[in-house]
N, C-alpha and C positions, 0 to 999 in steps of 0.2 A: 564704468567702474570708478568709484570715488576713492580718493586718497584717505588714509586714516587721519582722524582728527588729532591735532597737536594739543597735548594737555596744557592747560592754562598755568602760567608761571613755572613752566618746566616741572610740573608735579605729575606723578603717575596718576592715571584715572582711577577712580574708585572701582573696586572689584564688584561685579554684579552679584547680587545675592539670589541664589536659587532656592526655591522653597524645598526642593527634594534633598538639599544638603543639610537641612536642619537636624534630622534624626541622627546623621553620622556624628555631628558635633556633640549631641547629647550622649551618644553611645560611648565616647571616650571621656566623659566628665567624671566627677567625683563619685557618682553613683553607678558607673558603668560596670557591667559584669566582668570585664577583663580585670579591672582594678580590684574588685571584690575577690576574684579567684586568686590573684597574687597576694592579697592580704591574708587569705586563709592559708595558702601555702607557706607564707612567711611565718605565720604563727605556729604552724606545725613544725617547720624547720627549727625555729627558736626553741621549741619545747624539746625536740629530740636532741639538739645540741646541748642544751642545759642538762639533760639527764646523764649524758656521758661524763659529766663532772664527777659523778660518784667513782668512776674508774680512775680519774685523776687523783682523787683523794686516797684511793687504795694504793696506787703506785707511789705516791708521795710518801705515805707512811712506810712503805716497804724500802724505798731507795734512799730516803733522806737520812743523814746521820743524826743520831740522837745525842742529846747533851747528857753526859754522865754526872751524877750528883752523889754526894756522900753526906751523911748527917751524923751528928753526935747526940748527946743527950739534950742539947738545947737548940742548936741551929743546923741549917742545911747549907752546904758549901759546894762549889764547883770542884770536881776532882782535878780538872786541868784548867787553871785560870787563864792560860794562853791558848786555849782551844778555839777552833773556828767552826765548831759544829753548828752554831746558830746561823752563820753566814752560809754554810753549806746547805742547810735546810732551805733557806731563801733561794739560793741559786738553783737547787734541784726543782723547786716549785716553778721557778721562772722558766726553766728549760722545758719542763714537762707541759706547762700551760701553753707555751708557744708551739710545741710540737702538736698538741691537741688541736690548736687553732688551724694549723696547716692541714692536718689529716681530715678533720671534719669538713673543712671547706672544700678539699679535694674530692671527698665522697659526694658532697652536695652538688658540686659542679659536674661530676661524672653522670649523675642521674638527671641533672637539670642544666642544660647547656646555655641557659639564658641568664642575664644579669638583672639589673633594675634596682631601684632604690629600696623597695620592700625586701628584696633578698639580702642586700647589704645590711640593712637595719636588723633583719632577723639574725644574721650571723654575728653582728656586734652584740646585740642584746643577749642572744643565746650563749655567746662566749663569756660575757661578763657574769651571767647567772651560773654557767658551768664552772667558772673559776671560783666563784664564791661557794658553790656547793662542794667543790673539791677541797677547798680550804677547810670548811666545817667538817667534812667527812674525814679528812686526814687527822684533824685534832680529836675527833670522836673515837677513831680507831687507835690512836696513839695512847701513850701512858696518861694516866689521870692527871688533870690539872691541879688537883689538891696535893701539893708537894708535901705538906706537913703530915697528912694522913698516910701518904705513901711511905714517908720516912719512918713513921712509927710502925708501919706494917712490916717493913724489911728489917728494922732494927738499926742501932747505931753502928757505924763503921762499915756498913754494907753499901756497895755501889749500886745505884739504880738509875734508870733513864728518866730524864726530865720530860715535861710535856712538850709535844711538838707544836711549835708556834711559828707564825709568819711575821717577822719583824718588819719587813718592807712591804707595806700594803700595796705599793705601786706594782708589785708583781702580778696583781689580779688583772692588770691591763695587758699582760703578755698574750693571753688567748685572743681577745679582740684584735690586737695589732697583727698577730699572725694570720688571723682570718682575713682581714682587709688586704694585707699584702698578697696573700695567696689568691684571693679573688681577682685582684687587679692584674696579677701576672697571668693567671689562666685565661682570663677574658681577653687579654691582649694577644695571647698566643693561639688559643683554640676557640675563641668565641666567634659568633657570626659577625660578618662585616656590617658596618653601619649602613643604613639605607641612604641612597643618593637623594639629596634634597630636590624637591620639585621646583620647576621654574615658576615664578609668580605668573598669575593670569594676565596681568597687564603687559608683562614681557612677552608672553606667548601671543597676545593679540597683536603686538607691533611686529615682532620678528617673524612670527608664524605666517602673517598675511603678506608681508612685503617680500619674503624670500621667494615665493613662487612667482611674483610679478617680476622680480629681477631676473629669474631664470628664463621666463617666457618673453624674450626680447622680440620685438616686431621684426618679421622677416620680409625682405623685399620680394615682390611677386616674381615668380620665375618666368623668364622670357622663353616663349616657345621657339627654341633654337631650330628645331627640325621643320617648323612650318615655313620659315622664310626661304630656305634652300629649295624646298619642294615647290613653292609657288613660282620662284624664279625659273626652276627647271621646266615647269609646265608651260610658262609663256615662251621659254626659249625653244621648246620643241615645236611650237606652232609655226607653220610656214606663213610668210606674208602673202596677202592676196595678189594674184597675178594681174599685171597691168594690161589693159586692153590693147 
């Protein structure tokens, strides 16, 4: 039995290339069926998440405070100059968008217990599209943005609601941020464990072959302890020849 060869300059030997391993490498490439399936699922998830933005717009129009306006024969004024209705509308949208990000991600994780980059990208893109759709839907369902025409319609001195607007456009990022935080938290708590990394082949070749040799230590030949007493006993029992 020969000892394993020592790599030159303390470098690990090159891994042998097996021809049968080539299809497996191509299987996980960019054109692999597994990646294609994840991309299709990610596109579907992003579409479904974005559609729920219409419900966000409906709730925003219902829960957000509206800005009261009043007009005279010439101009339109704020009824309460110190009112915080605009800030309240932005805050309501921010909280609703964050809650939608948490809920949609929790539902997706309930049906699909796996993570991955395509899923995270789908949740972020779908959340951004859903927030944008909710913003546009809320403005469309709210009062008309043509304040002058609305003031002429109601008449001078009559209080009416101003258009629903989102002053802080950064609130659109609340949905993607809620989705990412929820995905990370759920994956850490209930996701499958990470696979154990395999030992490199050159380490398996060195330690895997030397370990059995170390265990199989040469044993000394056993001495037939019973044969020596039996032989002596045999010669002892024999009587010496009688002398003439």
